[in-house]
PDB file of N, CA, C and O in Angstrom, chain B, residues numbered from 101:
ATOM      1  N   UNK B 101       0.913  -1.256   0.019  1.00  0.00           N
ATOM      2  CA  UNK B 101      -0.023  -0.177   0.397  1.00  0.00           C
ATOM      3  C   UNK B 101       0.814   1.391   0.066  1.00  0.00           C
ATOM      4  O   UNK B 101       1.959   1.392   0.518  1.00  0.00           O
ATOM      5  N   UNK B 102       0.494   2.401  -0.485  1.00  0.00           N
ATOM      6  CA  UNK B 102       1.122   3.683  -0.989  1.00  0.00           C
ATOM      7  C   UNK B 102       1.354   4.208   0.540  1.00  0.00           C
ATOM      8  O   UNK B 102       0.571   3.821   1.408  1.00  0.00           O
ATOM      9  N   UNK B 103       2.173   4.881   0.793  1.00  0.00           N
ATOM     10  CA  UNK B 103       2.092   5.854   2.004  1.00  0.00           C
ATOM     11  C   UNK B 103       1.291   7.122   1.382  1.00  0.00           C
ATOM     12  O   UNK B 103       1.598   7.630   0.303  1.00  0.00           O
ATOM     13  N   UNK B 104       0.366   7.507   2.094  1.00  0.00           N
ATOM     14  CA  UNK B 104      -0.395   8.975   1.416  1.00  0.00           C
ATOM     15  C   UNK B 104       0.214   9.649   1.866  1.00  0.00           C
ATOM     16  O   UNK B 104       0.631   9.437   3.005  1.00  0.00           O
ATOM     17  N   UNK B 105       0.581  10.907   1.081  1.00  0.00           N
ATOM     18  CA  UNK B 105       0.655  11.885   1.862  1.00  0.00           C
ATOM     19  C   UNK B 105      -0.019  13.066   2.244  1.00  0.00           C
ATOM     20  O   UNK B 105      -0.892  13.454   1.467  1.00  0.00           O
ATOM     21  N   UNK B 106       0.227  13.840   3.452  1.00  0.00           N
ATOM     22  CA  UNK B 106      -0.783  14.610   4.111  1.00  0.00           C
ATOM     23  C   UNK B 106      -1.172  15.485   3.245  1.00  0.00           C
ATOM     24  O   UNK B 106      -2.370  15.704   3.069  1.00  0.00           O
ATOM     25  N   UNK B 107      -0.070  16.216   2.470  1.00  0.00           N
ATOM     26  CA  UNK B 107      -0.282  17.471   1.728  1.00  0.00           C
ATOM     27  C   UNK B 107      -0.184  17.295   0.438  1.00  0.00           C
ATOM     28  O   UNK B 107      -0.948  17.989  -0.233  1.00  0.00           O
ATOM     29  N   UNK B 108       0.546  16.556  -0.147  1.00  0.00           N
ATOM     30  CA  UNK B 108       1.109  16.340  -1.353  1.00  0.00           C
ATOM     31  C   UNK B 108       0.217  15.181  -2.162  1.00  0.00           C
ATOM     32  O   UNK B 108       0.284  13.973  -1.935  1.00  0.00           O
ATOM     33  N   UNK B 109      -0.375  15.630  -2.857  1.00  0.00           N
ATOM     34  CA  UNK B 109      -1.834  14.788  -4.018  1.00  0.00           C
ATOM     35  C   UNK B 109      -1.088  14.258  -5.381  1.00  0.00           C
ATOM     36  O   UNK B 109      -0.220  14.765  -6.092  1.00  0.00           O
ATOM     37  N   UNK B 110      -1.662  13.263  -5.424  1.00  0.00           N
ATOM     38  CA  UNK B 110      -1.217  12.388  -7.007  1.00  0.00           C
ATOM     39  C   UNK B 110      -1.746  13.130  -8.282  1.00  0.00           C
ATOM     40  O   UNK B 110      -2.838  13.642  -8.034  1.00  0.00           O
ATOM     41  N   UNK B 111      -1.475  13.273  -9.108  1.00  0.00           N
ATOM     42  CA  UNK B 111      -2.116  13.561 -10.547  1.00  0.00           C
ATOM     43  C   UNK B 111      -3.310  13.583 -10.501  1.00  0.00           C
ATOM     44  O   UNK B 111      -4.031  14.577 -10.574  1.00  0.00           O
ATOM     45  N   UNK B 112      -3.683  12.240 -10.348  1.00  0.00           N
ATOM     46  CA  UNK B 112      -5.364  12.137 -10.470  1.00  0.00           C
ATOM     47  C   UNK B 112      -5.941  12.939  -9.649  1.00  0.00           C
ATOM     48  O   UNK B 112      -6.793  13.735 -10.044  1.00  0.00           O
ATOM     49  N   UNK B 113      -5.560  12.853  -8.356  1.00  0.00           N
ATOM     50  CA  UNK B 113      -6.364  13.476  -7.124  1.00  0.00           C
ATOM     51  C   UNK B 113      -6.457  15.018  -7.662  1.00  0.00           C
ATOM     52  O   UNK B 113      -7.503  15.661  -7.577  1.00  0.00           O
ATOM     53  N   UNK B 114      -5.486  15.440  -8.115  1.00  0.00           N
ATOM     54  CA  UNK B 114      -5.235  16.953  -8.469  1.00  0.00           C
ATOM     55  C   UNK B 114      -6.185  17.382  -9.384  1.00  0.00           C
ATOM     56  O   UNK B 114      -6.737  18.477  -9.279  1.00  0.00           O
ATOM     57  N   UNK B 115      -6.535  16.164 -10.756  1.00  0.00           N
ATOM     58  CA  UNK B 115      -7.426  16.722 -11.871  1.00  0.00           C
ATOM     59  C   UNK B 115      -8.594  16.403 -11.268  1.00  0.00           C
ATOM     60  O   UNK B 115      -9.477  17.150 -11.688  1.00  0.00           O
ATOM     61  N   UNK B 116      -9.076  15.461 -10.301  1.00  0.00           N
ATOM     62  CA  UNK B 116     -10.582  15.140  -9.573  1.00  0.00           C
ATOM     63  C   UNK B 116     -10.964  16.513  -9.027  1.00  0.00           C
ATOM     64  O   UNK B 116     -12.030  17.073  -9.281  1.00  0.00           O
ATOM     65  N   UNK B 117      -9.361  17.319  -7.749  1.00  0.00           N
ATOM     66  CA  UNK B 117     -10.001  18.753  -7.526  1.00  0.00           C
ATOM     67  C   UNK B 117     -10.187  20.031  -8.563  1.00  0.00           C
ATOM     68  O   UNK B 117     -10.996  20.958  -8.589  1.00  0.00           O
ATOM     69  N   UNK B 118      -9.495  19.799  -9.086  1.00  0.00           N
ATOM     70  CA  UNK B 118      -9.526  20.582 -10.306  1.00  0.00           C
ATOM     71  C   UNK B 118     -11.032  20.526 -10.859  1.00  0.00           C
ATOM     72  O   UNK B 118     -11.571  21.620 -11.025  1.00  0.00           O
ATOM     73  N   UNK B 119     -11.623  19.600 -11.103  1.00  0.00           N
ATOM     74  CA  UNK B 119     -13.169  19.560 -11.732  1.00  0.00           C
ATOM     75  C   UNK B 119     -13.803  19.724 -10.501  1.00  0.00           C
ATOM     76  O   UNK B 119     -15.005  19.753 -10.764  1.00  0.00           O
ATOM     77  N   UNK B 120     -13.689  19.811  -9.642  1.00  0.00           N
ATOM     78  CA  UNK B 120     -14.542  19.912  -8.389  1.00  0.00           C
ATOM     79  C   UNK B 120     -14.693  21.547  -8.127  1.00  0.00           C
ATOM     80  O   UNK B 120     -15.753  22.174  -8.153  1.00  0.00           O
ATOM     81  N   UNK B 121     -13.564  22.000  -7.908  1.00  0.00           N
ATOM     82  CA  UNK B 121     -13.095  23.316  -8.015  1.00  0.00           C
ATOM     83  C   UNK B 121     -13.959  24.168  -9.244  1.00  0.00           C
ATOM     84  O   UNK B 121     -14.474  25.259  -8.996  1.00  0.00           O
ATOM     85  N   UNK B 122     -14.031  23.637 -10.355  1.00  0.00           N
ATOM     86  CA  UNK B 122     -14.331  23.977 -11.688  1.00  0.00           C
ATOM     87  C   UNK B 122     -16.240  24.572 -11.227  1.00  0.00           C
ATOM     88  O   UNK B 122     -16.758  25.624 -11.599  1.00  0.00           O
ATOM     89  N   UNK B 123     -16.813  23.607 -10.450  1.00  0.00           N
ATOM     90  CA  UNK B 123     -18.043  23.846 -10.072  1.00  0.00           C
ATOM     91  C   UNK B 123     -18.207  24.178  -8.912  1.00  0.00           C
ATOM     92  O   UNK B 123     -19.344  24.011  -8.470  1.00  0.00           O
ATOM     93  N   UNK B 124     -17.075  24.809  -7.920  1.00  0.00           N
ATOM     94  CA  UNK B 124     -17.311  25.416  -6.881  1.00  0.00           C
ATOM     95  C   UNK B 124     -17.741  24.585  -5.427  1.00  0.00           C
ATOM     96  O   UNK B 124     -18.164  25.065  -4.376  1.00  0.00           O
ATOM     97  N   UNK B 125     -17.437  23.020  -5.821  1.00  0.00           N
ATOM     98  CA  UNK B 125     -17.551  21.965  -4.845  1.00  0.00           C
ATOM     99  C   UNK B 125     -16.394  21.599  -4.281  1.00  0.00           C
ATOM    100  O   UNK B 125     -16.581  20.607  -3.577  1.00  0.00           O
ATOM    101  N   UNK B 126     -14.724  22.138  -4.275  1.00  0.00           N
ATOM    102  CA  UNK B 126     -14.320  21.795  -3.584  1.00  0.00           C
ATOM    103  C   UNK B 126     -13.749  22.466  -2.668  1.00  0.00           C
ATOM    104  O   UNK B 126     -13.477  23.645  -2.897  1.00  0.00           O
ATOM    105  N   UNK B 127     -13.469  21.952  -1.565  1.00  0.00           N
ATOM    106  CA  UNK B 127     -13.241  22.394   0.024  1.00  0.00           C
ATOM    107  C   UNK B 127     -11.683  23.458  -0.333  1.00  0.00           C
ATOM    108  O   UNK B 127     -10.745  23.310  -1.117  1.00  0.00           O
ATOM    109  N   UNK B 128     -11.983  24.365   0.537  1.00  0.00           N
ATOM    110  CA  UNK B 128     -10.576  25.220   0.983  1.00  0.00           C
ATOM    111  C   UNK B 128      -9.255  24.196   0.860  1.00  0.00           C
ATOM    112  O   UNK B 128      -8.295  24.378   0.111  1.00  0.00           O
ATOM    113  N   UNK B 129      -9.415  23.252   1.635  1.00  0.00           N
ATOM    114  CA  UNK B 129      -8.286  22.615   1.967  1.00  0.00           C
ATOM    115  C   UNK B 129      -8.107  21.804   0.399  1.00  0.00           C
ATOM    116  O   UNK B 129      -6.980  22.043  -0.035  1.00  0.00           O
ATOM    117  N   UNK B 130      -8.705  21.151  -0.300  1.00  0.00           N
ATOM    118  CA  UNK B 130      -8.605  20.563  -1.116  1.00  0.00           C
ATOM    119  C   UNK B 130      -7.649  21.751  -2.354  1.00  0.00           C
ATOM    120  O   UNK B 130      -6.595  21.734  -2.990  1.00  0.00           O
ATOM    121  N   UNK B 131      -8.614  22.505  -2.178  1.00  0.00           N
ATOM    122  CA  UNK B 131      -7.843  23.775  -3.558  1.00  0.00           C
ATOM    123  C   UNK B 131      -6.393  24.064  -2.830  1.00  0.00           C
ATOM    124  O   UNK B 131      -5.413  24.108  -3.574  1.00  0.00           O
ATOM    125  N   UNK B 132      -6.182  24.287  -1.256  1.00  0.00           N
ATOM    126  CA  UNK B 132      -4.777  24.584  -1.052  1.00  0.00           C
ATOM    127  C   UNK B 132      -3.985  23.180  -1.423  1.00  0.00           C
ATOM    128  O   UNK B 132      -2.776  23.353  -1.573  1.00  0.00           O
ATOM    129  N   UNK B 133      -4.349  22.109  -1.561  1.00  0.00           N
ATOM    130  CA  UNK B 133      -3.409  21.298  -2.099  1.00  0.00           C
ATOM    131  C   UNK B 133      -3.102  21.072  -3.281  1.00  0.00           C
ATOM    132  O   UNK B 133      -1.953  20.768  -3.602  1.00  0.00           O
ATOM    133  N   UNK B 134      -4.246  21.201  -4.265  1.00  0.00           N
ATOM    134  CA  UNK B 134      -4.372  21.837  -5.711  1.00  0.00           C
ATOM    135  C   UNK B 134      -3.128  22.538  -6.149  1.00  0.00           C
ATOM    136  O   UNK B 134      -2.305  22.212  -7.004  1.00  0.00           O
ATOM    137  N   UNK B 135      -3.200  23.828  -5.172  1.00  0.00           N
ATOM    138  CA  UNK B 135      -2.627  24.900  -5.344  1.00  0.00           C
ATOM    139  C   UNK B 135      -0.921  24.417  -5.563  1.00  0.00           C
ATOM    140  O   UNK B 135      -0.168  24.601  -6.519  1.00  0.00           O
ATOM    141  N   UNK B 136      -0.693  23.694  -4.171  1.00  0.00           N
ATOM    142  CA  UNK B 136       0.643  23.049  -4.096  1.00  0.00           C
ATOM    143  C   UNK B 136       1.580  22.141  -5.276  1.00  0.00           C
ATOM    144  O   UNK B 136       2.684  22.137  -5.822  1.00  0.00           O
ATOM    145  N   UNK B 137       0.430  21.479  -5.235  1.00  0.00           N
ATOM    146  CA  UNK B 137       0.826  20.475  -7.038  1.00  0.00           C
ATOM    147  C   UNK B 137       1.045  21.272  -8.089  1.00  0.00           C
ATOM    148  O   UNK B 137       1.997  21.127  -8.856  1.00  0.00           O
ATOM    149  N   UNK B 138       0.069  22.268  -8.195  1.00  0.00           N
ATOM    150  CA  UNK B 138       0.206  23.242  -9.573  1.00  0.00           C
ATOM    151  C   UNK B 138       1.281  24.009  -9.285  1.00  0.00           C
ATOM    152  O   UNK B 138       1.479  24.496 -10.398  1.00  0.00           O
ATOM    153  N   UNK B 139       2.042  24.424  -8.644  1.00  0.00           N
ATOM    154  CA  UNK B 139       3.177  25.058  -8.213  1.00  0.00           C
ATOM    155  C   UNK B 139       4.308  24.026  -8.859  1.00  0.00           C
ATOM    156  O   UNK B 139       5.184  24.614  -9.494  1.00  0.00           O
ATOM    157  N   UNK B 140       4.407  22.846  -8.810  1.00  0.00           N
ATOM    158  CA  UNK B 140       5.245  22.116  -9.362  1.00  0.00           C
ATOM    159  C   UNK B 140       5.075  21.158 -10.237  1.00  0.00           C
ATOM    160  O   UNK B 140       6.050  20.425 -10.404  1.00  0.00           O
ATOM    161  N   UNK B 141       3.951  20.903 -10.960  1.00  0.00           N
ATOM    162  CA  UNK B 141       3.622  19.889 -11.826  1.00  0.00           C
ATOM    163  C   UNK B 141       2.957  20.610 -13.270  1.00  0.00           C
ATOM    164  O   UNK B 141       1.929  21.212 -13.580  1.00  0.00           O
ATOM    165  N   UNK B 142       4.132  20.181 -13.882  1.00  0.00           N
ATOM    166  CA  UNK B 142       3.502  20.962 -15.017  1.00  0.00           C
ATOM    167  C   UNK B 142       2.221  20.042 -15.993  1.00  0.00           C
ATOM    168  O   UNK B 142       1.508  20.472 -16.898  1.00  0.00           O
ATOM    169  N   UNK B 143       2.277  18.896 -15.496  1.00  0.00           N
ATOM    170  CA  UNK B 143       0.830  18.078 -15.993  1.00  0.00           C
ATOM    171  C   UNK B 143      -0.496  19.142 -15.489  1.00  0.00           C
ATOM    172  O   UNK B 143      -1.204  19.843 -16.212  1.00  0.00           O
ATOM    173  N   UNK B 144      -0.539  18.973 -13.960  1.00  0.00           N
ATOM    174  CA  UNK B 144      -1.614  19.713 -13.517  1.00  0.00           C
ATOM    175  C   UNK B 144      -1.767  21.255 -14.175  1.00  0.00           C
ATOM    176  O   UNK B 144      -2.802  21.640 -14.721  1.00  0.00           O
ATOM    177  N   UNK B 145      -0.868  21.857 -14.065  1.00  0.00           N
ATOM    178  CA  UNK B 145      -1.158  22.738 -14.745  1.00  0.00           C
ATOM    179  C   UNK B 145      -1.348  22.804 -16.118  1.00  0.00           C
ATOM    180  O   UNK B 145      -1.824  23.874 -16.498  1.00  0.00           O
ATOM    181  N   UNK B 146      -1.089  21.877 -17.078  1.00  0.00           N
ATOM    182  CA  UNK B 146      -1.438  21.905 -18.095  1.00  0.00           C
ATOM    183  C   UNK B 146      -3.225  21.466 -18.241  1.00  0.00           C
ATOM    184  O   UNK B 146      -3.999  21.878 -19.105  1.00  0.00           O
ATOM    185  N   UNK B 147      -3.479  20.676 -17.291  1.00  0.00           N
ATOM    186  CA  UNK B 147      -5.190  20.301 -17.009  1.00  0.00           C
ATOM    187  C   UNK B 147      -5.564  21.160 -16.354  1.00  0.00           C
ATOM    188  O   UNK B 147      -6.753  21.235 -16.666  1.00  0.00           O
ATOM    189  N   UNK B 148      -5.345  22.007 -15.521  1.00  0.00           N
ATOM    190  CA  UNK B 148      -6.128  23.151 -15.207  1.00  0.00           C
ATOM    191  C   UNK B 148      -6.052  24.057 -16.365  1.00  0.00           C
ATOM    192  O   UNK B 148      -7.191  24.332 -16.743  1.00  0.00           O
ATOM    193  N   UNK B 149      -5.186  24.594 -17.031  1.00  0.00           N
ATOM    194  CA  UNK B 149      -5.360  25.606 -18.006  1.00  0.00           C
ATOM    195  C   UNK B 149      -6.499  24.740 -19.180  1.00  0.00           C
ATOM    196  O   UNK B 149      -7.383  25.444 -19.667  1.00  0.00           O
ATOM    197  N   UNK B 150      -6.454  23.477 -19.532  1.00  0.00           N
ATOM    198  CA  UNK B 150      -7.354  22.948 -20.459  1.00  0.00           C
ATOM    199  C   UNK B 150      -8.591  23.003 -19.879  1.00  0.00           C
ATOM    200  O   UNK B 150      -9.502  23.343 -20.635  1.00  0.00           O
ATOM    201  N   UNK B 151      -8.862  22.771 -18.782  1.00  0.00           N
ATOM    202  CA  UNK B 151     -10.231  23.201 -17.815  1.00  0.00           C
ATOM    203  C   UNK B 151     -10.741  24.559 -17.944  1.00  0.00           C
ATOM    204  O   UNK B 151     -11.925  24.857 -18.108  1.00  0.00           O
ATOM    205  N   UNK B 152      -9.813  25.311 -17.861  1.00  0.00           N
ATOM    206  CA  UNK B 152     -10.128  26.889 -17.540  1.00  0.00           C
ATOM    207  C   UNK B 152     -11.021  27.173 -18.976  1.00  0.00           C
ATOM    208  O   UNK B 152     -12.159  27.632 -19.071  1.00  0.00           O
ATOM    209  N   UNK B 153      -9.771  26.585 -20.419  1.00  0.00           N
ATOM    210  CA  UNK B 153     -10.198  26.805 -21.424  1.00  0.00           C
ATOM    211  C   UNK B 153     -11.679  26.326 -21.751  1.00  0.00           C
ATOM    212  O   UNK B 153     -12.473  27.121 -22.252  1.00  0.00           O
ATOM    213  N   UNK B 154     -11.933  25.400 -21.545  1.00  0.00           N
ATOM    214  CA  UNK B 154     -13.254  24.384 -21.634  1.00  0.00           C
ATOM    215  C   UNK B 154     -14.314  24.878 -21.108  1.00  0.00           C
ATOM    216  O   UNK B 154     -15.466  24.723 -21.513  1.00  0.00           O
ATOM    217  N   UNK B 155     -13.947  25.503 -20.165  1.00  0.00           N
ATOM    218  CA  UNK B 155     -15.597  26.364 -18.825  1.00  0.00           C
ATOM    219  C   UNK B 155     -15.810  27.534 -19.680  1.00  0.00           C
ATOM    220  O   UNK B 155     -16.870  28.120 -19.901  1.00  0.00           O
ATOM    221  N   UNK B 156     -14.222  27.865 -20.284  1.00  0.00           N
ATOM    222  CA  UNK B 156     -14.844  29.404 -21.141  1.00  0.00           C
ATOM    223  C   UNK B 156     -15.601  29.291 -22.447  1.00  0.00           C
ATOM    224  O   UNK B 156     -16.334  30.188 -22.863  1.00  0.00           O
ATOM    225  N   UNK B 157     -15.388  28.134 -23.080  1.00  0.00           N
ATOM    226  CA  UNK B 157     -16.116  28.118 -24.411  1.00  0.00           C
ATOM    227  C   UNK B 157     -17.277  27.496 -24.198  1.00  0.00           C
ATOM    228  O   UNK B 157     -18.056  27.621 -25.143  1.00  0.00           O
ATOM    229  N   UNK B 158     -17.775  26.711 -23.065  1.00  0.00           N
ATOM    230  CA  UNK B 158     -19.032  26.300 -22.870  1.00  0.00           C
ATOM    231  C   UNK B 158     -19.940  27.421 -22.162  1.00  0.00           C
ATOM    232  O   UNK B 158     -21.130  27.277 -22.444  1.00  0.00           O
ATOM    233  N   UNK B 159     -19.671  28.470 -21.337  1.00  0.00           N
ATOM    234  CA  UNK B 159     -19.781  29.452 -20.627  1.00  0.00           C
ATOM    235  C   UNK B 159     -20.197  30.922 -21.870  1.00  0.00           C
ATOM    236  O   UNK B 159     -21.007  31.841 -21.747  1.00  0.00           O
ATOM    237  N   UNK B 160     -19.339  30.620 -22.878  1.00  0.00           N
ATOM    238  CA  UNK B 160     -19.303  31.839 -24.085  1.00  0.00           C
ATOM    239  C   UNK B 160     -20.209  31.514 -25.133  1.00  0.00           C
ATOM    240  O   UNK B 160     -20.570  32.376 -25.934  1.00  0.00           O
ATOM    241  N   UNK B 161     -20.719  29.990 -25.206  1.00  0.00           N
ATOM    242  CA  UNK B 161     -21.797  29.453 -26.448  1.00  0.00           C
ATOM    243  C   UNK B 161     -22.938  29.820 -26.136  1.00  0.00           C
ATOM    244  O   UNK B 161     -23.168  30.611 -25.222  1.00  0.00           O
ATOM    245  N   UNK B 162     -23.859  29.247 -26.917  1.00  0.00           N
ATOM    246  CA  UNK B 162     -25.004  29.874 -26.813  1.00  0.00           C
ATOM    247  C   UNK B 162     -25.703  28.777 -27.445  1.00  0.00           C
ATOM    248  O   UNK B 162     -26.442  28.788 -28.429  1.00  0.00           O
ATOM    249  N   UNK B 163     -25.196  27.482 -26.426  1.00  0.00           N
ATOM    250  CA  UNK B 163     -26.169  26.019 -26.731  1.00  0.00           C
ATOM    251  C   UNK B 163     -27.783  25.873 -26.033  1.00  0.00           C
ATOM    252  O   UNK B 163     -28.104  26.024 -24.855  1.00  0.00           O
ATOM    253  N   UNK B 164     -28.341  25.648 -26.799  1.00  0.00           N
ATOM    254  CA  UNK B 164     -29.431  25.544 -26.261  1.00  0.00           C
ATOM    255  C   UNK B 164     -29.815  23.794 -26.208  1.00  0.00           C
ATOM    256  O   UNK B 164     -29.220  23.079 -27.015  1.00  0.00           O
ATOM    257  N   UNK B 165     -30.619  23.278 -25.430  1.00  0.00           N
ATOM    258  CA  UNK B 165     -31.058  22.053 -25.123  1.00  0.00           C
ATOM    259  C   UNK B 165     -32.484  21.677 -25.363  1.00  0.00           C
ATOM    260  O   UNK B 165     -33.491  22.383 -25.406  1.00  0.00           O
ATOM    261  N   UNK B 166     -32.339  20.545 -25.493  1.00  0.00           N
ATOM    262  CA  UNK B 166     -33.846  20.049 -26.100  1.00  0.00           C
ATOM    263  C   UNK B 166     -34.564  19.798 -24.570  1.00  0.00           C
ATOM    264  O   UNK B 166     -34.134  19.260 -23.550  1.00  0.00           O
ATOM    265  N   UNK B 167     -35.907  20.467 -24.913  1.00  0.00           N
ATOM    266  CA  UNK B 167     -37.026  19.872 -23.367  1.00  0.00           C
ATOM    267  C   UNK B 167     -37.208  18.512 -23.797  1.00  0.00           C
ATOM    268  O   UNK B 167     -37.076  18.024 -24.919  1.00  0.00           O
ATOM    269  N   UNK B 168     -37.611  17.863 -22.439  1.00  0.00           N
ATOM    270  CA  UNK B 168     -37.534  16.706 -22.089  1.00  0.00           C
ATOM    271  C   UNK B 168     -38.929  15.999 -22.908  1.00  0.00           C
ATOM    272  O   UNK B 168     -39.013  14.774 -22.994  1.00  0.00           O
ATOM    273  N   UNK B 169     -39.840  16.775 -23.405  1.00  0.00           N
ATOM    274  CA  UNK B 169     -41.054  16.113 -24.285  1.00  0.00           C
ATOM    275  C   UNK B 169     -40.585  16.631 -25.485  1.00  0.00           C
ATOM    276  O   UNK B 169     -41.515  16.559 -26.289  1.00  0.00           O
ATOM    277  N   UNK B 170     -39.356  17.241 -26.132  1.00  0.00           N
ATOM    278  CA  UNK B 170     -38.779  17.201 -27.575  1.00  0.00           C
ATOM    279  C   UNK B 170     -38.104  15.974 -27.544  1.00  0.00           C
ATOM    280  O   UNK B 170     -38.320  15.125 -28.408  1.00  0.00           O
ATOM    281  N   UNK B 171     -37.107  15.757 -26.403  1.00  0.00           N
ATOM    282  CA  UNK B 171     -36.288  14.456 -26.434  1.00  0.00           C
ATOM    283  C   UNK B 171     -37.410  13.180 -26.809  1.00  0.00           C
ATOM    284  O   UNK B 171     -37.352  12.416 -27.772  1.00  0.00           O
ATOM    285  N   UNK B 172     -38.126  13.210 -26.049  1.00  0.00           N
ATOM    286  CA  UNK B 172     -39.378  11.949 -26.231  1.00  0.00           C
ATOM    287  C   UNK B 172     -40.001  12.038 -27.547  1.00  0.00           C
ATOM    288  O   UNK B 172     -40.188  10.962 -28.116  1.00  0.00           O
ATOM    289  N   UNK B 173     -40.370  13.136 -28.161  1.00  0.00           N
ATOM    290  CA  UNK B 173     -40.768  12.995 -29.651  1.00  0.00           C
ATOM    291  C   UNK B 173     -40.092  12.602 -30.429  1.00  0.00           C
ATOM    292  O   UNK B 173     -40.503  12.030 -31.439  1.00  0.00           O
ATOM    293  N   UNK B 174     -38.556  12.860 -30.093  1.00  0.00           N
ATOM    294  CA  UNK B 174     -37.465  12.667 -31.177  1.00  0.00           C
ATOM    295  C   UNK B 174     -37.240  11.215 -31.048  1.00  0.00           C
ATOM    296  O   UNK B 174     -37.173  10.611 -32.119  1.00  0.00           O
ATOM    297  N   UNK B 175     -37.128  10.615 -30.107  1.00  0.00           N
ATOM    298  CA  UNK B 175     -36.956   9.160 -29.610  1.00  0.00           C
ATOM    299  C   UNK B 175     -38.200   8.096 -30.415  1.00  0.00           C
ATOM    300  O   UNK B 175     -37.990   7.131 -31.150  1.00  0.00           O
ATOM    301  N   UNK B 176     -39.464   8.656 -29.984  1.00  0.00           N
ATOM    302  CA  UNK B 176     -40.852   8.251 -31.034  1.00  0.00           C
ATOM    303  C   UNK B 176     -40.344   8.038 -32.648  1.00  0.00           C
ATOM    304  O   UNK B 176     -40.410   7.048 -33.376  1.00  0.00           O
ATOM    305  N   UNK B 177     -39.837   9.329 -32.872  1.00  0.00           N
ATOM    306  CA  UNK B 177     -39.625   9.450 -34.489  1.00  0.00           C
ATOM    307  C   UNK B 177     -38.488   8.554 -34.610  1.00  0.00           C
ATOM    308  O   UNK B 177     -38.680   7.862 -35.610  1.00  0.00           O
ATOM    309  N   UNK B 178     -37.360   8.242 -34.029  1.00  0.00           N
ATOM    310  CA  UNK B 178     -36.384   7.003 -34.322  1.00  0.00           C
ATOM    311  C   UNK B 178     -36.734   5.856 -34.676  1.00  0.00           C
ATOM    312  O   UNK B 178     -36.620   5.107 -35.646  1.00  0.00           O
ATOM    313  N   UNK B 179     -37.500   5.897 -32.990  1.00  0.00           N
ATOM    314  CA  UNK B 179     -38.355   4.083 -33.183  1.00  0.00           C
ATOM    315  C   UNK B 179     -39.159   3.810 -34.454  1.00  0.00           C
ATOM    316  O   UNK B 179     -38.990   2.727 -35.015  1.00  0.00           O
ATOM    317  N   UNK B 180     -40.149   4.835 -35.028  1.00  0.00           N
ATOM    318  CA  UNK B 180     -40.869   4.678 -35.953  1.00  0.00           C
ATOM    319  C   UNK B 180     -40.050   4.221 -37.150  1.00  0.00           C
ATOM    320  O   UNK B 180     -40.197   3.158 -37.754  1.00  0.00           O
ATOM    321  N   UNK B 181     -39.030   5.326 -37.444  1.00  0.00           N
ATOM    322  CA  UNK B 181     -38.098   5.191 -38.474  1.00  0.00           C
ATOM    323  C   UNK B 181     -37.392   3.537 -38.654  1.00  0.00           C
ATOM    324  O   UNK B 181     -37.156   2.848 -39.646  1.00  0.00           O
ATOM    325  N   UNK B 182     -37.205   3.317 -37.162  1.00  0.00           N
ATOM    326  CA  UNK B 182     -36.395   1.998 -37.159  1.00  0.00           C
ATOM    327  C   UNK B 182     -37.088   0.965 -37.659  1.00  0.00           C
ATOM    328  O   UNK B 182     -36.570   0.101 -38.367  1.00  0.00           O
ATOM    329  N   UNK B 183     -38.692   0.992 -37.219  1.00  0.00           N
ATOM    330  CA  UNK B 183     -39.677  -0.002 -37.563  1.00  0.00           C
ATOM    331  C   UNK B 183     -39.543   0.054 -38.395  1.00  0.00           C
ATOM    332  O   UNK B 183     -38.930  -0.928 -38.813  1.00  0.00           O
ATOM    333  N   UNK B 184     -39.920   1.176 -39.555  1.00  0.00           N
ATOM    334  CA  UNK B 184     -40.024   1.068 -41.095  1.00  0.00           C
ATOM    335  C   UNK B 184     -39.086   0.285 -41.616  1.00  0.00           C
ATOM    336  O   UNK B 184     -39.354  -0.742 -42.241  1.00  0.00           O
ATOM    337  N   UNK B 185     -37.882   0.721 -41.393  1.00  0.00           N
ATOM    338  CA  UNK B 185     -36.817  -0.093 -42.082  1.00  0.00           C
ATOM    339  C   UNK B 185     -36.518  -1.372 -42.125  1.00  0.00           C
ATOM    340  O   UNK B 185     -35.977  -2.058 -42.993  1.00  0.00           O
ATOM    341  N   UNK B 186     -36.969  -1.626 -41.006  1.00  0.00           N
ATOM    342  CA  UNK B 186     -37.284  -3.088 -40.850  1.00  0.00           C
ATOM    343  C   UNK B 186     -38.054  -4.161 -41.423  1.00  0.00           C
ATOM    344  O   UNK B 186     -37.816  -5.369 -41.423  1.00  0.00           O
ATOM    345  N   UNK B 187     -39.177  -3.408 -41.993  1.00  0.00           N
ATOM    346  CA  UNK B 187     -40.358  -3.945 -42.673  1.00  0.00           C
ATOM    347  C   UNK B 187     -40.218  -4.039 -44.135  1.00  0.00           C
ATOM    348  O   UNK B 187     -41.146  -4.476 -44.817  1.00  0.00           O
TER     349      UNK B 187
END
């Protein structure tokens, strides 16, 4: 079993905390540990940079989602078309 450090985290844990921080779900303690890893880990810095870039792209996009009723209607149309192709 690995000896887990009190303050230093793995790259995978840093990525997980970065994702949580993106949605304001990370604790201050987690953010501190992430920032410590960020200082010396190039992989973590690159991941954080990509995560921020992705977040900005999603926020600035004008994405509209289907309503549940529209999704159901679309599913029914697909089902009907598939049934028609099998006959």
